[in-house]
C-alpha distance (Angstrom), angle and dihedral (degrees) to the residues before:
residue distance angle dihedral
M1 . . .
R2 3.77 . .
P3 3.83 123.0 .
T4 3.78 118.4 -85.4
S5 3.80 93.0 -109.6
V6 3.76 93.2 65.0
V7 3.78 105.2 31.4
N8 3.77 108.0 119.7
L9 3.71 124.0 -144.5
V10 3.82 95.6 -161.7
P11 3.84 94.0 91.0
I12 3.77 88.8 54.5
V13 3.78 90.8 50.5
T14 3.80 90.9 47.8
L15 3.77 89.9 50.1
L16 3.78 89.2 53.9
L17 3.82 91.0 48.8
L18 3.81 100.7 43.7
G19 3.78 98.2 36.7
G20 3.85 96.5 38.3
M21 3.76 127.6 -124.4
R22 3.82 94.0 -75.8
T23 3.79 92.8 56.4
F24 3.76 90.7 46.6
T25 3.80 94.7 50.9
D26 3.69 91.3 48.3
G27 3.79 86.6 65.8
L28 3.77 96.8 43.6
L29 3.78 96.4 105.9
D30 3.84 94.9 63.5
F31 3.77 90.9 41.1
R32 3.86 90.5 50.4
T33 3.81 90.1 49.1
M34 3.83 91.2 50.6
L35 3.79 94.1 48.0
N36 3.77 96.7 43.1
G37 3.79 95.1 41.8
F38 3.78 99.6 42.6
Y39 3.76 104.2 26.3
G40 3.73 101.7 25.0
L41 3.80 90.8 -130.2
P42 3.82 117.6 165.7
S43 3.79 125.0 -103.7
D44 3.72 92.2 -119.3
L45 3.81 88.1 80.7
F46 3.81 85.0 85.3
E47 3.76 132.2 70.4
I48 3.79 113.4 -49.5
N49 3.76 108.3 -118.1
Y50 3.84 112.7 -134.4
G51 3.76 90.0 -178.6
N52 3.77 134.5 -113.2
P53 3.86 104.0 -100.2
K54 3.75 124.3 -165.8
L55 3.82 103.4 -107.4
R56 3.79 117.1 -117.8
K57 3.81 122.2 -146.7
E58 3.81 90.9 -124.2
Y59 3.74 140.7 23.4
D60 3.86 131.4 178.4
F61 3.74 91.1 -122.4
V62 3.80 130.7 20.3
I63 3.84 113.4 -165.3
V64 3.74 119.1 -165.4
G65 3.80 113.6 -153.4
A66 3.83 132.0 24.8
G67 3.68 99.0 -138.4
P68 3.79 116.5 131.5
A69 3.76 94.3 -75.0
G70 3.77 92.8 46.0
C71 3.79 91.2 50.2
V72 3.75 92.4 50.6
L73 3.82 91.2 48.6
A74 3.83 93.6 49.0
N75 3.77 89.5 51.9
R76 3.82 98.4 44.2
L77 3.83 97.1 42.8
S78 3.79 93.7 47.0
E79 3.82 91.7 53.3
D80 3.77 85.7 91.6
P81 3.83 105.4 72.5
S82 3.78 91.1 -152.4
V83 3.82 91.4 60.5
T84 3.88 118.1 82.8
V85 3.83 117.6 -149.3
L86 3.77 131.2 -172.9
L87 3.76 118.7 -164.2
L88 3.84 116.0 -164.1
E89 3.83 119.9 -162.2
I90 3.81 128.3 -179.5
G91 3.77 93.4 -151.3
K92 3.78 136.4 47.0
G93 3.72 137.5 -101.7
E94 3.75 124.6 -72.5
I95 3.81 122.6 -83.1
P96 3.78 100.4 -144.3
V97 3.76 95.5 -161.7
F98 3.80 86.3 71.0
S99 3.79 106.1 17.5
D100 3.85 96.7 48.2
P101 3.85 97.3 64.8
P102 3.83 107.8 74.1
L103 3.80 89.7 -154.9
L104 3.81 89.5 66.3
G105 3.79 94.9 59.9
P106 3.87 94.0 112.4
T107 3.80 88.2 53.1
L108 3.80 91.6 56.3
A109 3.82 89.5 43.2
S110 3.82 87.4 59.1
T111 3.84 93.0 58.8
D112 3.70 137.1 63.3
Y113 3.73 90.4 -78.2
N114 3.77 82.2 85.3
F115 3.84 122.7 64.6
G116 3.86 85.4 -142.7
Y117 3.81 95.8 -135.8
Q118 3.78 119.7 -179.8
T119 3.78 134.1 -166.7
E120 3.72 124.1 -119.3
V121 3.84 115.2 -89.2
Q122 3.84 108.1 -65.5
R123 3.78 125.5 -130.5
Y124 3.78 99.6 -171.3
G125 3.83 105.4 21.3
C126 3.75 143.3 32.1
Q127 3.80 89.5 42.9
G128 3.83 93.0 147.2
L129 3.76 95.0 49.3
R130 3.79 129.9 92.1
G131 3.81 109.4 -73.1
K132 3.81 89.1 -9.4
R133 3.73 89.3 -80.8
C134 3.81 126.7 130.7
S135 3.79 119.1 -132.8
W136 3.82 113.3 -116.8
A137 3.75 97.9 -164.0
H138 3.81 113.5 -160.5
G139 3.73 121.1 178.5
R140 3.79 125.4 -126.0
G141 3.74 126.1 -171.8
V142 3.77 131.5 62.7
G143 3.79 102.2 -39.6
G144 3.82 95.6 29.4
S145 3.79 115.9 -147.8
S146 3.87 89.8 -6.7
I147 3.86 84.0 78.8
I148 3.84 95.2 59.4
N149 3.78 104.9 22.7
N150 3.82 130.3 102.7
V151 3.89 93.1 -99.4
I152 3.85 88.6 -123.4
F153 3.81 110.4 156.7
T154 3.77 112.3 -158.7
R155 3.79 124.3 149.1
G156 3.81 95.4 -165.9
N157 3.75 130.9 -135.7
K158 3.79 120.7 -30.0
R159 3.83 86.9 -130.2
D160 3.86 89.4 69.0
Y161 3.79 92.4 60.9
D162 3.84 94.6 42.1
A163 3.80 88.0 52.3
W164 3.81 90.7 54.0
A165 3.79 90.2 51.9
R166 3.83 92.5 47.7
A167 3.85 89.3 51.4
G168 3.84 89.5 63.6
N169 3.77 103.7 -81.3
P170 3.77 107.7 121.2
G171 3.80 115.5 -164.0
W172 3.79 95.0 34.3
S173 3.85 102.1 88.6
W174 3.79 121.1 119.8
D175 3.83 93.6 -101.9
E176 3.81 90.8 48.5
I177 3.76 95.9 47.9
M178 3.80 97.5 43.8
P179 3.87 94.8 77.8
Y180 3.80 88.2 58.4
Y181 3.79 91.6 51.2
K182 3.81 89.7 51.3
K183 3.87 90.1 45.5
L184 3.75 94.3 55.7
E185 3.81 98.2 40.2
N186 3.77 131.9 89.2
A187 3.77 96.7 -174.9
N188 3.82 128.3 -163.0
I189 3.80 100.6 176.2
K190 3.75 110.7 152.2
D191 3.81 101.7 -158.7
F192 3.74 99.5 31.9
G193 3.82 109.2 23.3
D194 3.76 95.8 108.2
N195 3.80 99.3 44.5
G196 3.81 93.6 101.8
F197 3.84 97.1 -107.6
H198 3.89 98.0 91.5
G199 3.77 134.1 74.1
K200 3.76 130.5 -135.6
G201 3.79 124.4 -149.6
G202 3.76 99.6 19.5
R203 3.79 122.8 136.2
L204 3.82 97.7 -109.1
S205 3.81 115.4 73.5
V206 3.79 112.1 -142.0
E207 3.80 114.8 -177.8
D208 3.75 150.3 150.3
C209 3.82 109.0 -87.1
P210 3.83 109.4 -98.8
F211 3.80 89.2 -135.9
R212 3.79 121.0 60.8
S213 3.76 121.5 174.4
K214 3.81 125.2 -146.9
I215 3.77 87.2 -111.6
A216 3.83 90.9 63.5
E217 3.76 91.6 49.9
A218 3.82 92.3 49.1
F219 3.84 90.6 46.7
V220 3.82 95.4 53.3
A221 3.81 90.7 44.9
G222 3.83 92.4 43.4
A223 3.83 89.9 51.9
Q224 3.71 90.9 54.2
Q225 3.82 90.9 47.8
A226 3.84 85.8 53.0
G227 3.78 90.7 57.0
Y228 3.79 104.4 -93.5
R229 3.74 121.4 127.7
Y230 3.76 126.3 -123.1
L231 3.82 109.2 -118.1
D232 3.76 148.8 151.4
Y233 3.75 103.3 -98.3
N234 3.82 90.6 -164.2
S235 3.85 90.9 63.2
G236 3.87 93.1 80.8
D237 3.81 100.7 -94.6
L238 3.73 119.2 84.6
I239 3.84 117.8 176.4
G240 3.79 102.7 110.1
V241 3.79 140.4 51.1
S242 3.82 133.8 -73.5
F243 3.72 142.9 159.3
L244 3.80 115.0 -95.6
Q245 3.82 121.3 -85.3
A246 3.83 106.3 -152.2
H247 3.83 133.6 -168.5
T248 3.82 92.7 -122.2
R249 3.80 134.4 119.8
N250 3.79 113.0 -139.0
G251 3.73 86.7 -21.7
R252 3.80 96.2 -51.2
R253 3.83 120.4 118.6
A254 3.79 111.7 -93.2
T255 3.76 107.4 -151.6
G256 3.79 134.7 177.9
G257 3.83 88.1 -100.8
N258 3.77 103.1 47.9
S259 3.83 91.3 38.4
Y260 3.83 101.0 46.4
L261 3.78 109.2 16.0
K262 3.77 113.9 26.2
D263 3.81 95.0 81.4
I264 3.82 97.3 39.8
V265 3.84 102.9 51.3
H266 3.78 86.8 108.5
R267 3.77 93.4 69.0
P268 3.82 105.4 115.7
N269 3.81 92.9 -147.8
L270 3.86 94.2 55.2
H271 3.79 119.4 75.6
I272 3.78 119.0 -174.7
M273 3.78 115.7 -166.1
T274 3.77 116.7 -171.9
R275 3.82 126.0 -168.0
S276 3.80 87.6 35.2
W277 3.76 116.3 133.4
A278 3.79 116.7 -158.2
T279 3.80 111.4 -140.3
K280 3.79 103.9 175.6
V281 3.76 144.5 5.6
L282 3.75 108.5 -130.7
I283 3.78 109.7 -129.4
D284 3.81 127.6 179.6
S285 3.74 104.4 -125.2
R286 3.81 92.2 -153.7
T287 3.76 100.5 48.0
K288 3.88 96.6 27.1
E289 3.74 88.8 -131.8
A290 3.83 128.4 138.9
T291 3.79 110.8 -123.0
G292 3.82 105.2 173.5
V293 3.76 148.2 -46.0
Q294 3.79 136.2 -86.0
F295 3.82 115.9 -145.8
V296 3.78 142.3 166.7
R297 3.78 124.9 -130.5
E298 3.77 126.4 173.0
R299 3.84 90.5 -10.8
R300 3.79 92.0 -54.6
S301 3.80 124.2 113.2
Y302 3.86 119.7 -135.4
V303 3.73 136.1 -176.6
V304 3.77 120.7 -153.1
N305 3.81 125.6 -175.7
A306 3.84 127.2 -136.1
R307 3.81 116.6 -146.8
R308 3.73 94.9 -167.7
E309 3.85 113.7 12.5
V310 3.79 148.3 -19.1
I311 3.81 112.5 -135.5
L312 3.81 121.3 -163.3
S313 3.85 112.7 -151.1
A314 3.78 96.5 151.7
G315 3.80 94.7 122.0
A316 3.78 134.6 -98.2
F317 3.79 93.8 -60.8
E318 3.85 105.8 34.7
S319 3.85 96.0 43.5
A320 3.81 89.4 50.7
K321 3.78 92.0 47.4
L322 3.83 92.8 47.3
L323 3.77 92.2 50.8
M324 3.77 91.8 51.9
L325 3.77 92.8 46.9
S326 3.81 87.0 53.2
G327 3.76 95.1 53.7
V328 3.83 99.8 -95.0
G329 3.77 111.4 116.8
P330 3.82 146.8 63.9
S331 3.76 104.5 -19.5
K332 3.78 97.0 -140.4
Q333 3.73 92.0 53.4
L334 3.83 94.0 46.7
Q335 3.79 92.0 47.2
R336 3.75 89.7 52.2
F337 3.77 88.7 65.2
G338 3.76 96.4 37.9
I339 3.78 93.2 -108.5
K340 3.83 112.8 153.1
V341 3.86 107.7 -116.2
L342 3.79 111.0 -128.2
K343 3.75 95.4 166.7
D344 3.77 129.6 7.5
L345 3.82 104.9 -137.3
P346 3.84 132.4 150.7
V347 3.81 94.4 -109.0
G348 3.80 110.0 167.2
E349 3.84 90.6 -1.0
Q350 3.82 87.9 127.5
V351 3.73 137.9 25.5
T352 3.77 125.8 173.8
E353 3.76 128.1 -166.0
H354 3.78 146.6 -171.9
G355 3.75 104.9 -115.5
G356 3.77 118.6 -168.9
V357 3.78 146.2 160.6
F358 3.81 139.2 -111.1
G359 3.78 106.6 -123.3
P360 2.92 173.4 -43.2
V361 3.83 97.0 -142.6
F362 3.79 126.7 -155.4
V363 3.79 130.4 -161.4
V364 3.82 118.3 -138.0
N365 3.83 116.3 -144.5
N366 3.75 97.3 177.7
D367 3.79 103.2 47.5
P368 3.86 114.9 -171.7
D369 3.80 94.9 172.4
G370 3.79 101.8 50.6
L371 3.79 93.8 -141.7
R372 3.77 110.8 148.8
S373 3.80 108.1 136.0
L374 3.76 145.0 13.9
E375 3.82 88.8 -116.7
Q376 3.82 88.2 67.7
V377 3.81 90.7 53.6
A378 3.74 103.6 35.4
T379 3.74 97.3 69.1
M380 3.79 128.5 117.7
S381 3.72 92.5 -110.6
E382 3.75 91.2 53.0
F383 3.80 88.7 46.1
M384 3.78 90.5 53.8
R385 3.85 89.2 47.8
F386 3.80 87.2 51.1
R387 3.83 91.7 51.3
N388 3.82 86.6 55.7
G389 3.79 90.7 53.4
S390 3.76 104.7 -101.6
G391 3.80 144.2 90.3
P392 3.79 134.2 58.2
M393 3.86 94.6 -61.6
T394 3.82 87.5 72.8
S395 3.79 88.7 69.6
N396 3.77 129.1 67.2
S397 3.80 84.5 -144.9
V398 3.79 94.4 -103.4
E399 3.79 104.2 107.3
S400 3.81 108.8 163.6
L401 3.73 141.6 19.0
L402 3.79 134.6 -145.4
Y403 3.79 121.9 -165.7
V404 3.81 118.4 -156.6
R405 3.78 140.3 171.0
S406 3.74 117.1 -130.4
P407 3.80 126.2 -147.4
V408 3.83 89.7 -110.3
A409 3.79 96.0 53.3
E410 3.79 108.1 138.7
D411 3.80 103.0 -154.0
P412 3.78 110.9 81.7
D413 3.82 94.2 -141.4
P414 3.79 105.7 108.1
D415 3.81 91.6 -152.7
L416 3.80 95.4 58.7
P417 3.87 112.1 92.2
D418 3.75 121.7 -149.4
V419 3.85 98.7 -166.9
E420 3.78 133.4 49.2
I421 3.82 118.6 -164.3
M422 3.80 115.0 -154.2
Q423 3.80 118.6 -158.8
S424 3.78 115.0 -146.1
Y425 3.84 123.3 -169.8
L426 3.84 90.7 -143.0
T427 3.78 144.8 34.7
F428 3.79 132.7 -135.4
G429 3.76 86.7 -93.6
F430 3.79 86.8 71.1
D431 3.80 90.6 75.3
S432 3.85 115.6 64.5
S433 3.79 91.9 179.3
P434 3.80 120.1 89.6
S435 3.80 93.7 -111.8
T436 3.82 100.7 93.6
K437 3.72 92.9 41.4
F438 3.79 90.9 53.4
A439 3.82 95.6 39.6
Y440 3.78 93.0 56.7
Q441 3.79 98.6 32.9
L442 3.85 95.3 -121.0
S443 3.76 112.8 178.8
D444 3.80 117.4 -121.8
E445 3.82 90.3 -114.2
V446 3.83 94.4 52.8
D447 3.77 92.9 42.3
K448 3.82 93.1 50.4
A449 3.78 99.3 39.8
Y450 3.74 102.5 37.5
F451 3.80 111.4 21.4
R452 3.86 105.3 28.6
P453 3.79 94.2 64.2
L454 3.77 87.2 59.2
Q455 3.87 91.5 64.9
K456 3.80 88.8 84.9
M457 3.80 95.1 46.9
R458 3.81 137.4 68.9
A459 3.78 101.9 -119.7
F460 3.77 141.9 151.3
M461 3.81 135.7 -168.5
Y462 3.75 146.9 -154.2
L463 3.77 127.2 -122.8
P464 3.80 111.1 -154.3
L465 3.82 111.8 -161.3
L466 3.77 126.9 -159.9
L467 3.81 107.0 -133.0
K468 3.79 98.2 -175.8
A469 3.80 108.4 34.6
R470 3.80 118.7 -179.3
A471 3.82 93.2 -146.3
R472 3.79 118.2 107.6
G473 3.79 125.6 -171.3
Q474 3.77 143.6 168.8
V475 3.77 138.3 -119.7
R476 3.80 111.8 -140.4
L477 3.76 137.4 -178.8
K478 3.77 114.5 -101.7
S479 3.81 93.8 -162.1
T480 3.80 139.9 -33.4
N481 3.81 89.3 -88.6
P482 3.84 103.5 112.1
F483 3.76 90.5 -152.9
H484 3.82 94.2 60.6
H485 3.78 118.5 97.4
P486 3.76 116.4 -113.2
E487 3.76 120.3 -102.2
F488 3.79 116.6 -110.7
K489 3.78 122.3 -149.3
Y490 3.75 103.5 -171.0
Q491 3.87 132.5 130.8
Y492 3.72 123.3 -166.9
F493 3.80 121.4 -140.9
E494 3.75 100.5 8.2
D495 3.74 83.2 140.7
D496 3.85 110.6 59.4
R497 3.77 91.7 -147.9
D498 3.80 89.3 73.2
V499 3.78 89.3 59.2
E500 3.85 90.7 46.5
A501 3.80 90.5 53.0
L502 3.78 92.0 53.6
V503 3.82 92.1 44.5
Y504 3.79 86.9 54.8
G505 3.75 88.9 52.4
I506 3.83 89.6 51.9
L507 3.80 91.3 51.4
Q508 3.81 92.0 49.3
A509 3.74 90.7 51.7
I510 3.80 90.1 51.8
R511 3.78 90.1 47.6
V512 3.84 92.9 51.2
T513 3.82 90.6 47.6
S514 3.81 90.2 53.5
Q515 3.79 92.4 61.1
P516 3.82 123.6 107.7
A517 3.84 91.8 -101.9
F518 3.82 89.1 75.2
E519 3.78 97.7 47.7
K520 3.84 96.0 95.2
L521 3.82 90.8 52.8
G522 3.84 92.7 56.9
V523 3.85 94.1 -138.1
E524 3.75 124.4 -178.0
L525 3.81 132.6 -177.1
Y526 3.80 111.8 -98.5
A527 3.77 102.8 -118.2
N528 3.83 102.1 -166.0
K529 3.79 108.7 122.2
V530 3.75 120.0 -127.0
P531 3.86 111.9 -114.8
G532 3.73 108.6 -95.2
C533 3.85 93.6 33.2
Q534 3.85 98.3 64.2
H535 3.80 91.2 109.4
L536 3.77 92.3 62.7
K537 3.81 126.9 81.0
F538 3.74 109.5 -103.5
N539 3.77 120.3 -108.5
T540 3.81 94.8 17.0
L541 3.77 124.7 124.0
D542 3.85 90.7 -108.2
Y543 3.80 90.5 51.4
W544 3.82 93.2 51.9
R545 3.81 91.3 47.1
C546 3.80 88.1 55.0
H547 3.80 90.0 45.9
V548 3.84 91.9 53.6
R549 3.80 91.6 49.8
T550 3.81 91.7 48.0
L551 3.81 103.1 41.9
T552 3.74 97.6 37.6
A553 3.81 114.9 169.3
T554 3.75 134.9 -157.4
F555 3.75 127.2 -165.2
Q556 3.88 107.7 -163.1
H557 3.87 95.2 -97.1
Q558 3.81 102.9 129.7
V559 3.78 112.5 148.1
A560 3.84 145.7 160.3
T561 3.86 99.5 55.3
C562 3.86 88.7 123.5
K563 3.82 95.8 27.0
M564 3.79 119.8 -161.3
G565 3.80 117.1 -127.6
P566 3.78 145.4 118.7
A567 3.78 122.2 -74.1
S568 3.80 88.0 -100.8
D569 3.85 90.7 65.1
P570 3.78 108.7 90.7
E571 3.82 90.1 -156.7
A572 3.80 95.4 53.6
V573 3.80 124.7 109.2
V574 3.81 101.0 172.6
D575 3.81 130.7 31.0
P576 3.82 124.0 -123.1
R577 3.81 89.3 -84.6
L578 3.80 86.9 55.2
R579 3.78 94.7 -113.7
V580 3.75 114.9 145.1
H581 3.82 109.2 -109.2
G582 3.76 110.7 -104.9
I583 3.83 97.9 3.4
R584 3.74 118.9 93.9
R585 3.82 122.3 -142.2
L586 3.78 94.1 16.9
R587 3.81 126.1 108.7
V588 3.84 137.5 169.5
A589 3.76 115.7 -142.9
D590 3.77 112.3 176.5
I591 3.83 139.7 82.9
G592 3.79 90.1 -71.4
I593 3.81 88.1 80.9
I594 3.85 93.4 61.0
P595 3.86 104.4 113.5
D596 3.83 96.5 -141.0
S597 3.83 140.8 -7.2
P598 3.78 107.4 -59.7
T599 3.82 123.7 -144.7
G600 3.84 90.4 -111.1
H601 3.75 143.4 61.6
T602 3.80 109.2 -84.6
S603 3.80 100.7 -128.4
A604 3.81 91.8 84.1
H605 3.82 88.3 46.0
S606 3.80 91.2 54.8
F607 3.82 93.3 53.2
V608 3.80 93.5 46.7
I609 3.82 91.7 46.7
G610 3.80 86.7 54.3
E611 3.81 92.5 52.1
K612 3.77 93.8 44.9
A613 3.79 94.0 45.5
A614 3.78 91.3 51.1
D615 3.78 90.8 59.9
L616 3.80 93.0 45.0
I617 3.78 90.6 52.5
K618 3.75 93.0 47.2
E619 3.78 91.5 50.0
D620 3.79 93.2 48.9
N621 3.76 93.0 47.8
S622 3.82 95.8 42.2
L623 3.80 93.8 -117.6
F624 3.79 98.5 139.2
């Protein structure tokens, strides 16, 4: 066996990808023996065991879905030892050897930790992706999408929350939500940690990334030279630039599972059942009251009753699907599949999303960081460095964010941005394994012609993200089979203004990169044309419009499928206390309740929804 300093983890990652997670875990014993015996690595590198409890017939609360919100709820509701809680999760526990390093997010997104959802065939976007479909990644496993996401922690603009409150959702304004953000957070933010907007001692670690490339430093400096202010984007105002705040702990991914559940699995009143697929919420058709949940585990069907409430935290897609399968949803759609309508509600009638674009890309001629390939980083020596809280594996590659307002922004408020520009210290050419290609659905042609040539270069890219897309879609049932994926009716860029906003983001990224701060790096714009855009003159508005429609990106931020709103809102599914309209003892607590696309990544929102929902449930059940 080779010395630790040169042992490469890429073959292990490739085995995971090509053989599938099941094949890989079948061989864990030998791998564990090798790592423990030769390297002395701890056993918690492997799947976190949340136990195999003996199922009771009845619990006070049954929570479906162990995403961030579900993990928070399971923790908070089980704090009272007299209250029994069952948490059902389709997936399994995290495997820290792969889920801990943020840089390996695409690897996890290429496994069964991801539902692998895809949009319908696109007419105006995703033209350079496989089958002209965008990947709508959605995490499954204890921690949900916090296992596979980019660990970006952004709360969004305070105006988002105030708009929710004005729309008839008391308790959700910025000032009312801020205490929950402080409660959940254990912040280690060098420049802004003492500004009054961050919490200490919470369960979720939020920190500056331990690794910071020279590109990030140049970008933040260059943005200021271009006229943007340096600010804390988690203080409620966004337009400006800042280094990334990540939900990591000493550079390790902080998930809903390892932050809220890992240390409390011993609680006798909390049962966590993984590999358990909820198939129906049991609702009394006479009283319109949720009584329990039906689920399948290891090919056996179970029914469990809920004395107090059933809480759906399965994510924007699965919670909506489960409601419809249970008779709560648009009557015409349910009747189409022969499902008895218990409550006609607009479940899944809208979904909004943060569309984006991969690029522009820049080549670095004077490389101070020496980062050219994943093979350089995925070595045992780098892994040990990561375990000690340092090195590039502690970053997901996105290091800083710039928020801008485009000329086509719809909201009249001049302080509300409509585009976020993420700066990444690498490109997809950094990864020679199939993981990134599969995770982001890159077509063979685009991968070969545009990204493969970058394998021999030091390069980085920007990821402009559309915060306020005009597109609206729907989530539909595909059949009555609970194991079928939902059907997604969503088209990117039907409104040309969405493309124009992203093109503006591209031009701002180019403008920032042309500032003096980048001179020492010797950067130049990567001039290869994306397949399908070769007929257009490079670096023109028409070229970038084509680039946006070809290399369309998505960032797991779909919301509004179970929209929160008062009973007077015809689009609302749940009320401001997250109770499903017209059905007693049933709530939805995940990002599906968010009324419209927020100006932030939704991982932070999922955690805060869990904290807020826990207090609402305790109040309504007299548990304080």
